[in-house]
Backbone atoms as SQL, in Angstrom:
CREATE TABLE atoms (id INTEGER PRIMARY KEY, chain TEXT, resi INTEGER, resn TEXT, atom TEXT, x REAL, y REAL, z REAL);
INSERT INTO atoms VALUES
  (1, 'A', 1, 'MET', 'N', 33.640, -30.137, 31.586),
  (2, 'A', 1, 'MET', 'CA', 34.435, -31.322, 31.379),
  (3, 'A', 1, 'MET', 'C', 33.766, -32.116, 30.260),
  (4, 'A', 2, 'ARG', 'N', 34.573, -32.475, 29.247),
  (5, 'A', 2, 'ARG', 'CA', 34.040, -33.242, 28.124),
  (6, 'A', 2, 'ARG', 'C', 35.023, -34.355, 27.789),
  (7, 'A', 3, 'ILE', 'N', 34.525, -35.578, 27.700),
  (8, 'A', 3, 'ILE', 'CA', 35.360, -36.704, 27.292),
  (9, 'A', 3, 'ILE', 'C', 35.632, -36.563, 25.800),
  (10, 'A', 4, 'GLU', 'N', 36.904, -36.495, 25.441),
  (11, 'A', 4, 'GLU', 'CA', 37.313, -36.297, 24.054),
  (12, 'A', 4, 'GLU', 'C', 37.576, -37.614, 23.338),
  (13, 'A', 5, 'GLU', 'N', 38.160, -38.568, 24.057),
  (14, 'A', 5, 'GLU', 'CA', 38.564, -39.811, 23.413),
  (15, 'A', 5, 'GLU', 'C', 38.642, -40.924, 24.449),
  (16, 'A', 6, 'VAL', 'N', 38.148, -42.102, 24.060),
  (17, 'A', 6, 'VAL', 'CA', 38.258, -43.288, 24.906),
  (18, 'A', 6, 'VAL', 'C', 38.931, -44.369, 24.076),
  (19, 'A', 7, 'GLN', 'N', 40.035, -44.884, 24.591),
  (20, 'A', 7, 'GLN', 'CA', 40.770, -45.951, 23.932),
  (21, 'A', 7, 'GLN', 'C', 41.044, -47.037, 24.956),
  (22, 'A', 8, 'SER', 'N', 41.522, -48.176, 24.496),
  (23, 'A', 8, 'SER', 'CA', 41.811, -49.266, 25.419),
  (24, 'A', 8, 'SER', 'C', 42.923, -48.913, 26.403),
  (25, 'A', 9, 'ASP', 'N', 43.775, -47.944, 26.057),
  (26, 'A', 9, 'ASP', 'CA', 44.884, -47.576, 26.949),
  (27, 'A', 9, 'ASP', 'C', 44.638, -46.283, 27.721),
  (28, 'A', 10, 'GLY', 'N', 43.394, -45.736, 27.652),
  (29, 'A', 10, 'GLY', 'CA', 43.128, -44.550, 28.451),
  (30, 'A', 10, 'GLY', 'C', 41.991, -43.688, 27.956),
  (31, 'A', 11, 'VAL', 'N', 41.818, -42.569, 28.659),
  (32, 'A', 11, 'VAL', 'CA', 40.739, -41.626, 28.381),
  (33, 'A', 11, 'VAL', 'C', 41.318, -40.217, 28.350),
  (34, 'A', 12, 'SER', 'N', 40.898, -39.419, 27.356),
  (35, 'A', 12, 'SER', 'CA', 41.311, -38.016, 27.256),
  (36, 'A', 12, 'SER', 'C', 40.105, -37.129, 27.528),
  (37, 'A', 13, 'ILE', 'N', 40.325, -36.080, 28.332),
  (38, 'A', 13, 'ILE', 'CA', 39.241, -35.195, 28.755),
  (39, 'A', 13, 'ILE', 'C', 39.652, -33.743, 28.513),
  (40, 'A', 14, 'ASP', 'N', 38.715, -32.946, 28.009),
  (41, 'A', 14, 'ASP', 'CA', 38.891, -31.506, 27.854),
  (42, 'A', 14, 'ASP', 'C', 38.234, -30.851, 29.066),
  (43, 'A', 15, 'LEU', 'N', 38.996, -30.060, 29.822),
  (44, 'A', 15, 'LEU', 'CA', 38.508, -29.480, 31.069),
  (45, 'A', 15, 'LEU', 'C', 38.605, -27.961, 31.013),
  (46, 'A', 16, 'VAL', 'N', 37.482, -27.273, 31.232),
  (47, 'A', 16, 'VAL', 'CA', 37.439, -25.817, 31.209),
  (48, 'A', 16, 'VAL', 'C', 36.854, -25.327, 32.531),
  (49, 'A', 17, 'PHE', 'N', 37.565, -24.398, 33.176),
  (50, 'A', 17, 'PHE', 'CA', 37.077, -23.756, 34.390),
  (51, 'A', 17, 'PHE', 'C', 36.787, -22.294, 34.084),
  (52, 'A', 18, 'THR', 'N', 35.768, -21.747, 34.730),
  (53, 'A', 18, 'THR', 'CA', 35.481, -20.322, 34.617),
  (54, 'A', 18, 'THR', 'C', 35.693, -19.613, 35.949),
  (55, 'A', 19, 'ARG', 'N', 35.708, -20.376, 37.049),
  (56, 'A', 19, 'ARG', 'CA', 35.922, -19.825, 38.385),
  (57, 'A', 19, 'ARG', 'C', 36.847, -20.717, 39.174),
  (58, 'A', 20, 'PRO', 'N', 37.636, -20.287, 40.067),
  (59, 'A', 20, 'PRO', 'CA', 37.826, -18.892, 40.460),
  (60, 'A', 20, 'PRO', 'C', 38.618, -18.094, 39.429),
  (61, 'A', 21, 'PHE', 'N', 39.167, -18.792, 38.423),
  (62, 'A', 21, 'PHE', 'CA', 39.822, -18.105, 37.313),
  (63, 'A', 21, 'PHE', 'C', 39.622, -18.965, 36.066),
  (64, 'A', 22, 'ARG', 'N', 39.713, -18.345, 34.912),
  (65, 'A', 22, 'ARG', 'CA', 39.515, -19.072, 33.651),
  (66, 'A', 22, 'ARG', 'C', 40.743, -19.915, 33.360),
  (67, 'A', 23, 'SER', 'N', 40.501, -21.165, 32.973),
  (68, 'A', 23, 'SER', 'CA', 41.605, -22.027, 32.561),
  (69, 'A', 23, 'SER', 'C', 41.076, -23.123, 31.648),
  (70, 'A', 24, 'HIS', 'N', 41.974, -23.650, 30.862),
  (71, 'A', 24, 'HIS', 'CA', 41.654, -24.731, 29.936),
  (72, 'A', 24, 'HIS', 'C', 42.768, -25.761, 30.023),
  (73, 'A', 25, 'SER', 'N', 42.401, -27.012, 30.269),
  (74, 'A', 25, 'SER', 'CA', 43.403, -28.064, 30.432),
  (75, 'A', 25, 'SER', 'C', 42.993, -29.313, 29.664),
  (76, 'A', 26, 'LEU', 'N', 43.980, -30.089, 29.306),
  (77, 'A', 26, 'LEU', 'CA', 43.757, -31.404, 28.717),
  (78, 'A', 26, 'LEU', 'C', 44.170, -32.432, 29.765),
  (79, 'A', 27, 'ILE', 'N', 43.275, -33.351, 30.044),
  (80, 'A', 27, 'ILE', 'CA', 43.493, -34.389, 31.047),
  (81, 'A', 27, 'ILE', 'C', 43.638, -35.720, 30.327),
  (82, 'A', 28, 'ARG', 'N', 44.551, -36.542, 30.815),
  (83, 'A', 28, 'ARG', 'CA', 44.731, -37.874, 30.231),
  (84, 'A', 28, 'ARG', 'C', 44.889, -38.886, 31.365),
  (85, 'A', 29, 'PHE', 'N', 43.997, -39.867, 31.391),
  (86, 'A', 29, 'PHE', 'CA', 44.140, -41.023, 32.263),
  (87, 'A', 29, 'PHE', 'C', 44.705, -42.142, 31.390),
  (88, 'A', 30, 'SER', 'N', 45.953, -42.511, 31.611),
  (89, 'A', 30, 'SER', 'CA', 46.580, -43.603, 30.866),
  (90, 'A', 30, 'SER', 'C', 46.507, -44.866, 31.702),
  (91, 'A', 31, 'LEU', 'N', 46.181, -45.980, 31.052),
  (92, 'A', 31, 'LEU', 'CA', 46.023, -47.265, 31.730),
  (93, 'A', 31, 'LEU', 'C', 47.036, -48.257, 31.188),
  (94, 'A', 32, 'ALA', 'N', 47.675, -49.010, 32.090),
  (95, 'A', 32, 'ALA', 'CA', 48.643, -50.025, 31.673),
  (96, 'A', 32, 'ALA', 'C', 48.545, -51.217, 32.627),
  (97, 'A', 33, 'GLU', 'N', 48.500, -52.419, 32.062),
  (98, 'A', 33, 'GLU', 'CA', 48.494, -53.626, 32.891),
  (99, 'A', 33, 'GLU', 'C', 49.812, -53.726, 33.633),
  (100, 'A', 34, 'GLU', 'N', 49.713, -54.097, 34.918),
  (101, 'A', 34, 'GLU', 'CA', 50.927, -54.215, 35.711),
  (102, 'A', 34, 'GLU', 'C', 50.678, -55.148, 36.903),
  (103, 'A', 35, 'GLY', 'N', 51.426, -56.229, 36.950),
  (104, 'A', 35, 'GLY', 'CA', 51.383, -57.123, 38.104),
  (105, 'A', 35, 'GLY', 'C', 50.003, -57.623, 38.481),
  (106, 'A', 36, 'GLY', 'N', 49.204, -58.004, 37.529),
  (107, 'A', 36, 'GLY', 'CA', 47.864, -58.497, 37.814),
  (108, 'A', 36, 'GLY', 'C', 46.850, -57.397, 38.075),
  (109, 'A', 37, 'GLY', 'N', 47.248, -56.151, 37.925),
  (110, 'A', 37, 'GLY', 'CA', 46.359, -55.018, 38.121),
  (111, 'A', 37, 'GLY', 'C', 46.521, -54.020, 36.996),
  (112, 'A', 38, 'THR', 'N', 46.096, -52.814, 37.244),
  (113, 'A', 38, 'THR', 'CA', 46.195, -51.746, 36.249),
  (114, 'A', 38, 'THR', 'C', 46.825, -50.517, 36.894),
  (115, 'A', 39, 'ARG', 'N', 47.878, -50.002, 36.263),
  (116, 'A', 39, 'ARG', 'CA', 48.495, -48.749, 36.722),
  (117, 'A', 39, 'ARG', 'C', 47.784, -47.607, 36.001),
  (118, 'A', 40, 'VAL', 'N', 47.369, -46.615, 36.773),
  (119, 'A', 40, 'VAL', 'CA', 46.709, -45.432, 36.226),
  (120, 'A', 40, 'VAL', 'C', 47.636, -44.239, 36.393),
  (121, 'A', 41, 'ASN', 'N', 47.869, -43.540, 35.300),
  (122, 'A', 41, 'ASN', 'CA', 48.654, -42.312, 35.323),
  (123, 'A', 41, 'ASN', 'C', 47.714, -41.175, 34.950),
  (124, 'A', 42, 'TRP', 'N', 47.639, -40.162, 35.817),
  (125, 'A', 42, 'TRP', 'CA', 46.746, -39.026, 35.617),
  (126, 'A', 42, 'TRP', 'C', 47.607, -37.827, 35.280),
  (127, 'A', 43, 'ARG', 'N', 47.438, -37.302, 34.075),
  (128, 'A', 43, 'ARG', 'CA', 48.266, -36.192, 33.609),
  (129, 'A', 43, 'ARG', 'C', 47.373, -35.021, 33.215),
  (130, 'A', 44, 'MET', 'N', 47.819, -33.824, 33.567),
  (131, 'A', 44, 'MET', 'CA', 47.079, -32.621, 33.208),
  (132, 'A', 44, 'MET', 'C', 48.033, -31.654, 32.522),
  (133, 'A', 45, 'GLU', 'N', 47.640, -31.170, 31.360),
  (134, 'A', 45, 'GLU', 'CA', 48.436, -30.194, 30.617),
  (135, 'A', 45, 'GLU', 'C', 47.602, -28.934, 30.439),
  (136, 'A', 46, 'SER', 'N', 48.224, -27.788, 30.724),
  (137, 'A', 46, 'SER', 'CA', 47.540, -26.521, 30.496),
  (138, 'A', 46, 'SER', 'C', 48.575, -25.470, 30.130),
  (139, 'A', 47, 'PRO', 'N', 48.145, -24.477, 29.378),
  (140, 'A', 47, 'PRO', 'CA', 49.089, -23.422, 28.994),
  (141, 'A', 47, 'PRO', 'C', 49.489, -22.592, 30.203),
  (142, 'A', 48, 'LYS', 'N', 50.642, -21.971, 30.126),
  (143, 'A', 48, 'LYS', 'CA', 51.081, -21.067, 31.175),
  (144, 'A', 48, 'LYS', 'C', 50.145, -19.860, 31.209),
  (145, 'A', 49, 'THR', 'N', 49.717, -19.508, 32.395),
  (146, 'A', 49, 'THR', 'CA', 48.835, -18.364, 32.555),
  (147, 'A', 49, 'THR', 'C', 49.456, -17.394, 33.554),
  (148, 'A', 50, 'PHE', 'N', 48.850, -16.254, 33.687),
  (149, 'A', 50, 'PHE', 'CA', 49.292, -15.287, 34.684),
  (150, 'A', 50, 'PHE', 'C', 49.317, -15.939, 36.065),
  (151, 'A', 51, 'PHE', 'N', 48.254, -16.668, 36.385),
  (152, 'A', 51, 'PHE', 'CA', 48.124, -17.329, 37.682),
  (153, 'A', 51, 'PHE', 'C', 49.229, -18.358, 37.891),
  (154, 'A', 52, 'SER', 'N', 49.493, -19.183, 36.882),
  (155, 'A', 52, 'SER', 'CA', 50.469, -20.265, 37.038),
  (156, 'A', 52, 'SER', 'C', 51.906, -19.751, 37.161),
  (157, 'A', 53, 'ARG', 'N', 52.158, -18.528, 36.750),
  (158, 'A', 53, 'ARG', 'CA', 53.511, -17.968, 36.873),
  (159, 'A', 53, 'ARG', 'C', 53.854, -17.600, 38.320),
  (160, 'A', 54, 'PHE', 'N', 52.822, -17.385, 39.131),
  (161, 'A', 54, 'PHE', 'CA', 53.051, -16.942, 40.498),
  (162, 'A', 54, 'PHE', 'C', 52.732, -17.988, 41.562),
  (163, 'A', 55, 'PHE', 'N', 52.107, -19.087, 41.145),
  (164, 'A', 55, 'PHE', 'CA', 51.743, -20.124, 42.099),
  (165, 'A', 55, 'PHE', 'C', 52.260, -21.467, 41.619),
  (166, 'A', 56, 'ASN', 'N', 52.685, -22.300, 42.559),
  (167, 'A', 56, 'ASN', 'CA', 53.125, -23.650, 42.242),
  (168, 'A', 56, 'ASN', 'C', 51.883, -24.523, 42.102),
  (169, 'A', 57, 'LEU', 'N', 51.490, -24.806, 40.862),
  (170, 'A', 57, 'LEU', 'CA', 50.263, -25.557, 40.625),
  (171, 'A', 57, 'LEU', 'C', 50.344, -26.981, 41.149),
  (172, 'A', 58, 'ASP', 'N', 51.541, -27.587, 41.116),
  (173, 'A', 58, 'ASP', 'CA', 51.686, -28.926, 41.705),
  (174, 'A', 58, 'ASP', 'C', 51.318, -28.886, 43.181),
  (175, 'A', 59, 'ARG', 'N', 51.757, -27.863, 43.855),
  (176, 'A', 59, 'ARG', 'CA', 51.452, -27.733, 45.280),
  (177, 'A', 59, 'ARG', 'C', 49.956, -27.480, 45.491),
  (178, 'A', 60, 'LEU', 'N', 49.341, -26.690, 44.608),
  (179, 'A', 60, 'LEU', 'CA', 47.928, -26.353, 44.760),
  (180, 'A', 60, 'LEU', 'C', 46.987, -27.512, 44.433),
  (181, 'A', 61, 'VAL', 'N', 47.282, -28.279, 43.373),
  (182, 'A', 61, 'VAL', 'CA', 46.347, -29.328, 42.950),
  (183, 'A', 61, 'VAL', 'C', 46.892, -30.742, 43.129),
  (184, 'A', 62, 'GLY', 'N', 48.160, -30.865, 43.484),
  (185, 'A', 62, 'GLY', 'CA', 48.757, -32.194, 43.640),
  (186, 'A', 62, 'GLY', 'C', 48.021, -33.059, 44.637),
  (187, 'A', 63, 'GLY', 'N', 47.612, -32.478, 45.749),
  (188, 'A', 63, 'GLY', 'CA', 46.857, -33.229, 46.744),
  (189, 'A', 63, 'GLY', 'C', 45.526, -33.720, 46.211),
  (190, 'A', 64, 'ASP', 'N', 44.891, -32.905, 45.363),
  (191, 'A', 64, 'ASP', 'CA', 43.628, -33.322, 44.745),
  (192, 'A', 64, 'ASP', 'C', 43.842, -34.490, 43.793),
  (193, 'A', 65, 'PHE', 'N', 44.963, -34.478, 43.054),
  (194, 'A', 65, 'PHE', 'CA', 45.282, -35.603, 42.178),
  (195, 'A', 65, 'PHE', 'C', 45.447, -36.876, 42.999),
  (196, 'A', 66, 'GLU', 'N', 46.216, -36.783, 44.081),
  (197, 'A', 66, 'GLU', 'CA', 46.453, -37.955, 44.928),
  (198, 'A', 66, 'GLU', 'C', 45.149, -38.471, 45.539),
  (199, 'A', 67, 'LYS', 'N', 44.321, -37.563, 46.021),
  (200, 'A', 67, 'LYS', 'CA', 43.035, -37.954, 46.603),
  (201, 'A', 67, 'LYS', 'C', 42.156, -38.629, 45.544),
  (202, 'A', 68, 'GLY', 'N', 42.110, -38.056, 44.365),
  (203, 'A', 68, 'GLY', 'CA', 41.306, -38.631, 43.285),
  (204, 'A', 68, 'GLY', 'C', 41.781, -40.022, 42.892),
  (205, 'A', 69, 'LEU', 'N', 43.089, -40.215, 42.829),
  (206, 'A', 69, 'LEU', 'CA', 43.620, -41.536, 42.491),
  (207, 'A', 69, 'LEU', 'C', 43.318, -42.550, 43.582),
  (208, 'A', 70, 'ARG', 'N', 43.387, -42.140, 44.853),
  (209, 'A', 70, 'ARG', 'CA', 43.022, -43.050, 45.952),
  (210, 'A', 70, 'ARG', 'C', 41.556, -43.446, 45.861),
  (211, 'A', 71, 'GLN', 'N', 40.693, -42.476, 45.558),
  (212, 'A', 71, 'GLN', 'CA', 39.270, -42.769, 45.423),
  (213, 'A', 71, 'GLN', 'C', 39.008, -43.686, 44.238),
  (214, 'A', 72, 'LEU', 'N', 39.689, -43.448, 43.137),
  (215, 'A', 72, 'LEU', 'CA', 39.562, -44.315, 41.969),
  (216, 'A', 72, 'LEU', 'C', 39.980, -45.738, 42.310),
  (217, 'A', 73, 'ARG', 'N', 41.074, -45.871, 43.026),
  (218, 'A', 73, 'ARG', 'CA', 41.565, -47.194, 43.427),
  (219, 'A', 73, 'ARG', 'C', 40.532, -47.899, 44.309),
  (220, 'A', 74, 'GLN', 'N', 39.965, -47.179, 45.254),
  (221, 'A', 74, 'GLN', 'CA', 38.974, -47.784, 46.151),
  (222, 'A', 74, 'GLN', 'C', 37.752, -48.272, 45.379),
  (223, 'A', 75, 'VAL', 'N', 37.269, -47.466, 44.472),
  (224, 'A', 75, 'VAL', 'CA', 36.105, -47.862, 43.670),
  (225, 'A', 75, 'VAL', 'C', 36.437, -49.086, 42.819),
  (226, 'A', 76, 'ALA', 'N', 37.613, -49.085, 42.189),
  (227, 'A', 76, 'ALA', 'CA', 38.006, -50.203, 41.327),
  (228, 'A', 76, 'ALA', 'C', 38.188, -51.474, 42.138),
  (229, 'A', 77, 'GLU', 'N', 38.767, -51.388, 43.338),
  (230, 'A', 77, 'GLU', 'CA', 39.003, -52.590, 44.146),
  (231, 'A', 77, 'GLU', 'C', 37.737, -53.104, 44.793),
  (232, 'A', 78, 'ASP', 'N', 36.726, -52.271, 44.963),
  (233, 'A', 78, 'ASP', 'CA', 35.455, -52.709, 45.553),
  (234, 'A', 78, 'ASP', 'C', 34.607, -53.484, 44.567),
  (235, 'A', 79, 'ARG', 'N', 34.936, -53.451, 43.309),
  (236, 'A', 79, 'ARG', 'CA', 34.119, -54.140, 42.286),
  (237, 'A', 79, 'ARG', 'C', 34.497, -55.573, 42.147);
């Protein structure tokens, strides 16, 4: 995982996995002021692979995205 870019409206990350299968993804955390707080949008883009053609990646990693956003919210609200 390597941070590629940090701007006032978000952070871009280059993410490479070698296990359990090789993959390369671009991650973007977009930030926007909303109602006295900040809305965070977590987006992941990756090329179609052999694995992704046979598995629903939203179903496989969607729960991890939701868990990560909840944890991010907790850390931000505790400060």
